[in-house]
C-alpha positions in Angstrom: -38.4 107.3 -42.2 -37.6 110.3 -44.5 -41.0 111.9 -44.0 -41.3 111.3 -40.3 -43.1 114.2 -38.6 -41.4 116.1 -35.7 -42.1 114.5 -32.3 -43.4 116.4 -29.3 -40.5 117.9 -27.5 -39.2 119.0 -24.1 -39.6 122.7 -23.1 -36.4 124.5 -23.9 -37.0 127.1 -21.2 -37.1 124.5 -18.4 -34.0 122.8 -19.7 -31.8 125.8 -20.3 -32.7 127.2 -17.0 -32.1 123.8 -15.3 -35.5 123.8 -13.8 -37.6 120.6 -13.9 -40.8 121.9 -12.3 -44.1 120.0 -12.2 -47.3 120.0 -14.3 -50.8 118.7 -13.8 -52.2 116.1 -16.3 -55.9 115.3 -16.2 -56.8 111.7 -16.0 -60.0 109.6 -16.1 -62.6 110.5 -13.5 -61.6 114.1 -13.2 -58.7 113.5 -10.9 -55.2 114.9 -11.6 -51.8 113.4 -11.6 -48.7 115.6 -10.9 -46.0 114.7 -13.4 -42.5 116.1 -13.9 -42.6 118.8 -16.6 -40.0 116.8 -18.6 -42.5 114.0 -19.1 -45.1 116.3 -20.6 -43.1 117.0 -23.8 -45.0 120.1 -25.0 -44.7 120.9 -28.7 -41.5 122.6 -29.6 -39.9 124.6 -32.4 -40.2 128.2 -33.4 -40.5 129.6 -36.9 -38.1 132.3 -38.1 -40.5 135.3 -37.7 -40.9 134.6 -34.0 -37.4 133.5 -33.0 -36.2 136.8 -31.6 -39.4 137.4 -29.6 -39.3 134.0 -28.1 -36.3 134.8 -25.8 -32.8 133.4 -26.1 -33.4 130.8 -28.7 -31.4 127.7 -29.7 -30.3 126.5 -33.2 -28.9 123.0 -33.6 -25.5 123.5 -35.4 -25.4 120.9 -38.2 -28.1 119.0 -36.2 -26.0 118.9 -33.0 -22.5 118.3 -34.5 -20.9 117.5 -31.1 -23.4 114.8 -30.3 -24.2 113.0 -33.5 -22.9 112.6 -37.1 -23.3 116.0 -38.5 -26.3 116.9 -40.6 -27.8 113.5 -40.3 -31.5 112.9 -39.8 -30.6 111.2 -36.5 -29.0 114.4 -35.3 -31.9 116.7 -36.3 -34.5 114.3 -34.9 -32.7 114.0 -31.5 -32.2 117.8 -31.4 -35.9 118.3 -32.0 -36.7 115.7 -29.3 -34.6 117.7 -26.8 -36.5 120.9 -27.6 -34.2 122.9 -29.9 -36.0 125.9 -31.4 -34.4 125.9 -34.9 -32.1 123.8 -37.1 -29.0 124.7 -39.2 -27.7 123.0 -42.3 -24.8 123.6 -44.7 -25.5 122.5 -48.2 -23.6 121.0 -51.1 -24.9 120.0 -54.5 -24.3 116.8 -56.4 -23.4 116.7 -60.1 -27.0 115.7 -60.9 -28.5 118.6 -58.9 -29.3 117.0 -55.5 -28.8 119.4 -52.6 -27.7 117.7 -49.4 -26.1 118.3 -46.0 -22.4 118.8 -46.3 -20.1 121.5 -44.9 -17.1 120.9 -47.2 -16.5 120.6 -50.9 -15.5 116.9 -50.4 -16.7 114.0 -48.4 -13.2 113.4 -47.1 -13.5 114.7 -43.6 -17.0 113.3 -42.9 -16.6 109.9 -44.7 -12.8 109.3 -44.9 -12.7 109.4 -48.7 -9.7 111.0 -50.6 -10.4 113.7 -53.1 -14.2 112.9 -53.3 -15.5 116.2 -54.5 -19.3 116.3 -54.1 -20.0 118.4 -57.2 -18.2 115.9 -59.4 -20.3 112.9 -58.3 -24.0 111.8 -58.6 -26.3 111.5 -55.7 -26.3 107.7 -56.1 -22.5 107.7 -55.7 -22.7 110.0 -52.7 -25.3 108.1 -50.8 -23.2 105.0 -50.9 -21.1 106.8 -48.2 -21.9 107.5 -44.6 -21.3 110.4 -42.2 -18.7 109.4 -39.5 -19.1 110.1 -35.8 -15.4 110.6 -35.5 -15.8 114.3 -34.5 -18.5 113.7 -31.9 -18.2 112.9 -28.2 -19.1 109.3 -29.0 -17.0 108.2 -32.0 -18.2 104.6 -31.6 -21.8 105.4 -32.6 -22.9 104.2 -36.1 -22.2 106.3 -39.1 -25.3 107.9 -40.7 -26.6 108.4 -44.3 -26.2 111.8 -46.0 -29.4 113.8 -45.9 -31.2 115.4 -48.8 -32.4 118.9 -48.1 -35.9 118.0 -49.2 -36.0 115.4 -46.4 -35.2 117.9 -43.7 -37.8 120.4 -45.2 -40.5 117.7 -45.3 -39.9 116.7 -41.7 -39.5 120.1 -40.0 -40.2 123.1 -42.2 -43.7 123.5 -40.8 -42.5 123.7 -37.1 -38.9 124.9 -37.0 -36.9 127.7 -38.5 -34.2 126.3 -40.7 -30.9 128.2 -41.2 -29.6 127.5 -44.7 -26.0 128.0 -45.9 -25.0 126.9 -49.4 -21.5 126.7 -48.3 -19.6 125.7 -51.4 -22.2 125.9 -54.1 -21.8 128.5 -56.9 -24.3 131.3 -57.1 -25.4 130.1 -60.5 -27.3 127.4 -58.7 -29.1 129.5 -56.1 -32.4 129.6 -58.0 -32.6 125.8 -57.6 -32.3 126.2 -53.8 -34.8 129.0 -53.7 -37.3 126.7 -55.6 -36.8 124.0 -53.0 -37.4 126.4 -50.2 -40.5 127.9 -51.9 -42.0 124.4 -52.0 -42.3 124.4 -48.2 -45.6 125.4 -46.5 -44.4 128.8 -45.2 -41.0 129.5 -46.7 -40.6 133.2 -45.6 -41.5 132.1 -42.0 -39.3 129.1 -42.0 -36.0 129.8 -43.7 -33.1 132.1 -42.6 -30.3 132.6 -45.1 -27.1 132.0 -43.2 -23.6 132.8 -44.4 -20.1 134.0 -43.5 -20.2 137.8 -43.3 -18.6 138.2 -46.7 -21.0 135.9 -48.6 -22.3 138.9 -50.5 -24.1 137.0 -53.4 -26.0 134.7 -51.1 -27.1 137.6 -48.8 -28.2 139.8 -51.7 -30.1 136.9 -53.4 -31.8 135.8 -50.2 -32.9 139.4 -49.4 -34.2 139.9 -53.0 -36.4 136.7 -52.4 -37.7 138.1 -49.1 -35.8 135.9 -46.7 -34.2 136.9 -43.4 -30.5 136.8 -43.3 -27.8 136.0 -40.7 -24.2 136.7 -41.2 -21.6 135.4 -38.8 -18.3 136.9 -37.8 -15.2 136.0 -35.7 -13.7 138.4 -33.3 -10.3 137.7 -34.7 -11.4 138.9 -38.1 -13.1 142.0 -36.9 -10.1 143.0 -34.8 -7.7 142.4 -37.7 -9.8 144.4 -40.2 -11.5 147.4 -38.8 -13.6 147.8 -41.9 -15.0 144.3 -41.9 -18.0 144.9 -39.8 -19.0 148.3 -41.2 -18.6 147.2 -44.8 -20.7 144.0 -44.5 -23.2 144.4 -41.7 -25.7 146.0 -44.0 -26.0 142.7 -45.9 -27.5 140.9 -42.8 -30.6 141.2 -40.7 -29.0 139.4 -37.8 -25.4 139.2 -36.9 -23.3 136.3 -35.4 -20.2 136.3 -33.2 -18.1 133.6 -31.5 -19.3 133.1 -28.0 -15.8 133.5 -26.5 -15.2 136.9 -28.1 -14.1 139.6 -25.6 -16.8 141.5 -23.8 -15.8 144.7 -25.7 -16.3 143.1 -29.1 -19.7 141.8 -28.0 -20.6 145.3 -27.0 -19.7 146.5 -30.5 -22.0 143.9 -32.0 -25.0 144.3 -29.6 -24.8 148.0 -30.1 -25.7 147.7 -33.8 -29.4 147.3 -32.9 -29.6 143.9 -34.6 -30.1 140.5 -32.9 -26.7 138.8 -32.3 -26.4 135.0 -32.2 -23.5 133.3 -30.5 -21.6 130.5 -32.3 -20.7 127.7 -31.9 -21.8 126.8 -28.4 -20.7 123.4 -27.0 -21.7 123.5 -23.4 -23.8 125.0 -20.6 -20.9 127.2 -19.5 -20.4 128.6 -23.0 -24.2 129.2 -23.3 -24.1 131.1 -20.0 -21.2 133.2 -21.3 -23.1 134.1 -24.5 -26.3 135.0 -22.6 -24.3 137.2 -20.2 -22.9 139.1 -23.1 -26.2 139.7 -24.7 -26.8 137.0 -27.3 -30.3 136.8 -28.7 -29.7 133.2 -29.8 -27.3 130.3 -29.6 -26.0 128.2 -32.4 -25.4 125.0 -30.4 -23.2 122.1 -31.2 -23.5 120.4 -27.8 -27.3 120.1 -27.9 -27.4 117.3 -25.2 -25.6 119.4 -22.6 -27.0 122.8 -23.4 -30.6 121.5 -23.4 -30.0 119.3 -20.5 -31.0 115.9 -21.9 -29.6 112.7 -23.4 -31.5 111.7 -26.5 -30.5 108.5 -28.2 -31.0 107.2 -31.7 
């Protein structure tokens, strides 16, 4: 269901650390039953204003893009079930003004169309298509419907930070997006404006509206252009760097006195590398492996 509430989730601390542990659950008659911690499923999710203080936090990249069809409700729901702290979505806009999860200008990569530009089609035309699982670890799983931004907000804005990236939408439409964000229960506590480091208009607009911002970089770009980081870091509250960047590049970023998130993390070993280099958070594509579970649809 579109308005399904978030389920109770597995502790991310126990899962990332690989510890199962035990807990005590009270039962009738005052006795106690020792259960594996994994079965207790304590409430999960962290809002944006508490992410950094919560420890090394996790953000589901496109809802767990390595595991499920990207930016589908199935992916977000399973990521939440596995205990992810926050969610990330790239947004496109239909011709009739519907904002929905899509990383590209077209549906071609995700649905196998040819030249199907989202901005040139209505939502009714777009929702006839499905998001393929071709780029996941299980390409045989069923394709999933495209997800309206309002559906994600309705389901998880009250419990999880949501990183929002209007990837291919012109700045002239940003006010529509801010209106959708403002309709959530606690917008300034929920949303983080995410963008590539040079997304100047988005960063400035989000800052003007009082939102936290996260700008991501790649080591190759920083090394090729010595002015890239100094000229753009002021746009962003938090910075991002690819987890595999050399240790010296990570030192440059962590030395800026801003939280640095590692992207895009596919595995436990990649997560360990990022944490070793000082990442405050992880943008995770391989949610199943990194959080140590195996949710199903």
